C-alpha positions as CSV (number, residue, x, y, z in Angstrom):
1,X,84.0,139.8,81.9
2,X,86.3,137.8,79.6
3,X,87.9,139.8,76.9
4,X,88.6,138.2,73.5
5,X,91.0,139.7,71.0
6,X,91.3,138.3,67.5
7,X,94.3,138.9,65.2
8,X,96.1,137.5,62.2
9,X,93.8,138.5,59.4
10,X,94.9,140.2,56.2
11,X,94.7,140.2,52.4
12,X,95.7,137.0,50.8
13,X,95.4,135.6,47.3
14,X,93.1,132.7,46.5
15,X,94.8,129.4,47.5
16,X,96.8,131.1,50.2
17,X,96.9,130.5,53.9
18,X,96.5,132.5,57.1
19,X,96.5,131.6,60.8
20,X,94.2,133.5,63.0
21,X,94.7,133.8,66.8
22,X,92.3,134.6,69.6
23,X,93.7,135.7,72.9
24,X,91.6,135.5,76.0
25,X,92.0,137.5,79.1
26,X,91.4,134.4,81.2
27,X,92.1,130.8,80.8
28,X,88.8,129.7,79.4
29,X,89.7,127.3,76.6
30,X,90.0,124.3,78.9
31,X,86.6,125.1,80.4
32,X,84.3,126.2,77.5
33,X,83.6,124.8,74.1
34,X,85.0,127.4,71.7
35,X,84.4,128.4,68.1
36,X,85.4,130.6,65.3
37,X,82.7,132.6,63.6
38,X,82.7,134.8,60.6
39,X,80.5,137.5,59.2
40,X,80.6,138.5,55.5
41,X,79.1,141.8,54.3
42,X,75.3,141.6,54.2
43,X,75.2,138.1,55.8
44,X,74.6,136.7,59.2
45,X,77.4,135.6,61.5
46,X,78.0,131.9,61.2
47,X,80.0,129.3,63.1
48,X,82.7,127.8,60.9
49,X,84.8,125.8,63.3
50,X,84.1,124.4,66.8
51,X,86.4,122.9,69.5
52,X,85.1,121.3,72.6
53,X,86.9,121.4,75.9
54,X,87.7,117.8,75.2
55,X,89.4,118.9,72.0
56,X,86.8,117.4,69.7
57,X,86.4,119.4,66.5
58,X,83.7,120.1,64.0
59,X,83.5,122.3,60.9
60,X,81.0,123.8,58.6
61,X,80.9,122.0,55.3
62,X,82.1,125.1,53.5
63,X,85.5,125.0,55.3
64,X,85.9,121.3,56.1
65,X,89.3,120.0,55.0
66,X,90.7,123.5,54.7
67,X,90.4,125.0,58.1
68,X,91.8,123.6,61.4
69,X,90.9,124.9,64.9
70,X,93.2,124.3,67.8
71,X,94.2,125.8,71.1
72,X,97.1,126.4,73.4
73,X,95.6,126.5,76.9
74,X,98.8,127.5,78.6
75,X,99.1,130.6,76.4
76,X,95.3,131.3,76.5
77,X,95.2,131.2,72.7
78,X,92.8,129.8,70.2
79,X,93.9,129.3,66.6
80,X,92.3,128.9,63.2
81,X,94.6,127.7,60.5
82,X,93.1,128.5,57.1
83,X,94.4,126.9,54.0
84,X,93.3,126.9,50.3
85,X,91.5,130.2,50.9
86,X,88.7,131.1,48.5
87,X,87.2,134.6,47.8
88,X,84.0,133.4,49.6
89,X,86.0,133.1,52.8
90,X,86.2,136.9,52.9
91,X,84.7,138.0,56.2
92,X,85.4,139.3,59.6
93,X,86.4,136.4,61.9
94,X,85.6,136.2,65.6
95,X,86.0,133.8,68.4
96,X,83.6,133.0,71.2
97,X,82.0,130.2,73.0
98,X,79.8,127.8,71.2
99,X,77.1,126.8,70.5
100,X,75.9,129.9,72.4
101,X,77.9,133.1,72.8
102,X,78.7,133.7,76.4
103,X,81.1,136.7,76.1
104,X,81.1,140.0,74.4
105,X,82.3,139.9,70.8
106,X,85.8,141.1,70.2
107,X,86.6,143.5,67.3
108,X,87.2,140.6,65.0
109,X,89.9,140.3,62.4
110,X,89.3,141.0,58.7
111,X,90.2,138.3,56.2
112,X,90.1,139.3,52.5
113,X,90.8,136.8,49.8
114,X,91.3,138.4,46.5
115,X,93.7,138.4,43.5
């Protein structure tokens, strides 16, 4: 079973930036379509950024123009660059395949946007 480990979250002020990383135990990013999901307190988990194995990207309207998904297949890493962060971006962020989850969820990484 592939293991996914997210990191890079933290506390940031509105307007700030963070870069999240997702490390995979196997080289999956050239094979599967991947995505970054987030879950805010009391809300369902949602897909916010998608990257196909052909490097096509798609974003939720709420993050379009602010977030960028990318990968480094050689390092087995998936990234989410988050700029112009807003309080409503506060959530636990996860990576997994998309549109359907194929692997167990990792522990996620907490992003808190607050002044």
